[in-house]
N, C-alpha and C positions, 0 to 999 in steps of 0.2 A: 400156656393161660395166659389172657394180656389181661390187667386193670383195666381191671376196674374202677376203680372210684383213687384216685391221690391220697385221698385224706385220710388217714391215721391217728392213730391216739397219741400222738408226739406231736403234732402238729396240730387238729382238732381247740383244745380252749384260750383259746385269745379273746374269746366273743363279749358281754352278756348273752346275747342270743345265740351263741352256742348249749352257751349257760342253759337258758330261758325253754329251748328245743329240748335238749337231752330229758331234762324235765316232764318237755312233755313226751321224752318217749317211755317215762318212766313210769305215767300219769297210761298210759297206753297198756303198763304189764301188770301194772294195776290193776284198769281194768280184766285183764285179760285172765286174769289167777280168777279174781272172784266169780267169774261171770261161770270158772269154767271147775273150780272147785264150791266155791260155798252159796255162788248162787245167792250174793249175800242172804240166806237161808231164808227166800222169801216164797220154792220153791215150792211148799203144801201146804191141803185143801183144796179150796176149789179159787186156788188164783189162775191156775194158767187150762187152758182143755184143746186132751191130747186134735191132733189133727186143726186145730186151726194160728197154733206158732210150726208144724212140719208134725214129723211121724213123733210114736217114744223115745226118750231118749234112755240111755239104760240106769238113771240115773231116777226119770220117771218111774221104768219098770220097779226101781227097787231091785236090779240083777247087776248093782258092782264087785267087780273082782280085782284079787292084787294087780292085774294087767287092765280096766279100767277102769280103777277107780283112784280115787283123793293122789292127788302127789304134790312130795314136798320137797323137790327140783324146782318147779315154778314157783313156789316160797325164796327158794333162793336164791334163785334169777333175779330176782326185783333185791334184793337183800345189795347182790353183789355193784347195782347201774347203781343204789341208794351210796354207798363205799365209791364205789367211782368219781359221783360228784360231786361229795364232803371232800375228799382228798384232791381233786381238780380245780373249784370254786375259788376257792382260797387262790391258784394262780392269777386271777380272771382280774381286770381293773375295771372293776362298776367307777361309775359318777357319783352314783346316788353310795351310800355301803347299807342304809338300810334292804336296796331292793338285795345286794346279794344276802344279807338274813334272808331276807323270809322268803326264799328260798331252797337255802340252807334248814328255815324253822320246815320247811314243807316236804323238801328230803327230811329232813330226822324225824320224823311225822309219819309218811309211808313208811322209813324202815323197821319204825318203832310198832305202829301197826301188819306190818310179815314178821314179827316176832310171837306178837301178839296171838296172832292165830297159829301157826306154829304153837305152841305149850297149850291155845285152849284150844287147839283137835288131835298134836299127836303125843300130846305131852311131855316129860324136857328137851331141848332141841343145842346147837351145837351153836359158840354167840364168836364163835372164831370171826374175830373182823382181820380187814384189812380184804380190798381193790382189788388184790392178783393175785391171791392166793385158790389156791381149788375146791372146790364147792365140797364141803362139808359131809359125810357117812350119815345114810342117813338115821337118825333117832329115834334111839330104842322108845317107846310110848313110858312112863313116869306111873305105876300101878298105880290107880283109882282107889284106895280109901286111902291110901298116905294122905293123900294133897284133904278124901272127907274124912279124915283124922284131924286134921290140922286148919281145917274148917273151922270141925263142931266145937274145936278144941279154944277157938276165941270165940265163943258169943259168949 
């Protein structure tokens, strides 16, 4: 097998441009996971007309199964890349500290949003940290009544 690229994780994190391009990749994954799972919750009502955007999808036809339904795995992939950024951006010399802080702030926000959506959709989720760990096992959904009762008791 021929080497396609000489870029590895060990020699990637060298410049501000490396961090900026990696962040753009994180945004791409964020867009993909949002469009493939939650669709920004904008698929109801008259927002789309079947046939104008292509054939009806399984989501549109309300034909979701365990095989074609939403997956938590893509969320953890985004979290994984955020963890890599947070870990490695500290080793990059930035001329202006505020530029590094802006990249970190965006990365922390995206990671937090992924955890928020995991909890919102599936209930409890793994909070394993670390950029190089295996992706966690599928989280078990938390009992809805438990959260409804907690919300009612705080009113």
